[in-house]
N, C-alpha and C positions, 0 to 999 in steps of 0.2 A: 095473351102471354107476355110477360115483361121481358125486356131485353136481357136482363141479368139471368133470368131463368133459361132463356134460349142459349146463352153462352155457357152455362154450367152443364148443359146436356152433353157437351163434347169436351175433350181435352184441348182442342184447338179453337182459337178464337176466330170468328168469321172475318173474312178479308176486309169488308167495309168497316168493321170495328177497328181493325189494325190501321186502316187508312186514316181514320179519325184521330188515332193516337199520333201518327206521324204528322198529320196536318197541324195539330196543336203544338207539337214539338217545333215544327218549322216556323210557327207564328211567334215563338219565343217563350212559350210556357215551360216551366221546369218540370222535372219528373214528379215531384211531390204534388204539384197542382193538377197535373194530368191524372195521376193515380187517384187523387181524392175525388176528382170530378167524375171519372169513369169507373171508379171502384175496382181497379184491376192493376196488376203490375205491368209496367211499361218498359222497363230497361231492356229486356231481351228483344222486344219488338223493335225498339229504336236502334239497338245494336245491329240487328239483322238488316234493317233498312239502310243503315250506314254502310254495312259491309257489302251487301248484294244489290242495293238500289231498288229493292222491291219488298212488298209485304206479302206477296203470293206464297203459297205453300210450295216449297222446293222439293224435288225428288229426293227420296231417302236413299242412303247408300245400302248396298247389300240386298240379298234376297230374303223375303219374309220367311220366318221359321215355319216348317210344316206342322209342328206341334207347339202350341203355346206353352209358356212357362207354367201357367195354371194347370193345363192339361197334363204336363209332365209330372208335376207334383201330385196330381190326383192319381196317376198311374203308380207312382212310387208308394203312395198310401195304400193302394189296393194290394200291392205286392207285399207290403209290410204286414197287412192283415192276413193275407193268405200266401205264404211263400211258395206253395206248389201250384199256383195259378198258371194256366197256359197262356201263350201269346194270343191265341184265338179268343179266349175269354177276355183278355185285356183289350183286344180290338173291339169286342162287343161293348165293353164298358166305355171306351173312348167314343164310340158311335152314339151311345146314350147321352154322353156329355155334349154332343154336338161337334166333336173333334174327330171326324172320320179320317183315318189314315191307315196306311199299309202296316202289315206286321213287321216289316223290316224297319220302318220308321220307329215303331214302338220299341223294338229290340235295341236299336241304335241309341234311342233316348235313354233307356234304362242302363245300357252299358256306359254311356257318357256320364251318367250320374255316378258311376262307380259302385253301383248297388247290386247289379245282377249278373248272373252267369247262366247261359242257356244249356240245357241238357239235350242229348240227341233226340229224345221223344218230343221236343218242342216246349217242354215246361221250363220254367225259370226258377232259380233259387238264389237266395241272397249270398253274396260273397262274404265269407267270414275272414277277418284278419287273424292270422295265426302267428 
């Protein structure tokens, strides 16, 4: 497997690849030469190295979302198709998509989207602007 293929498998570049970019920068090569040689953008990696003094992946801020953006959109699509769908059915759909989460998370996500209102029987319906 070529190095370029290994890099494209993830959004993040491997640490040793980032180290090579910084090493070339320290040796005096410009951004264009480094980018042409390694076939990748280098400005953000060099900026991170100058700012933090490392090429390692730093901890991210905040807590990861319980439901991904893609999962939320899929649930909204399901509700648009069937406005009388229950939260339990939506939970089953999310489990099938591989995004297992609680009913309260689904309800909160749909409320946050400004799309749904829950009825006392647990079913959801779309909120109409009047």
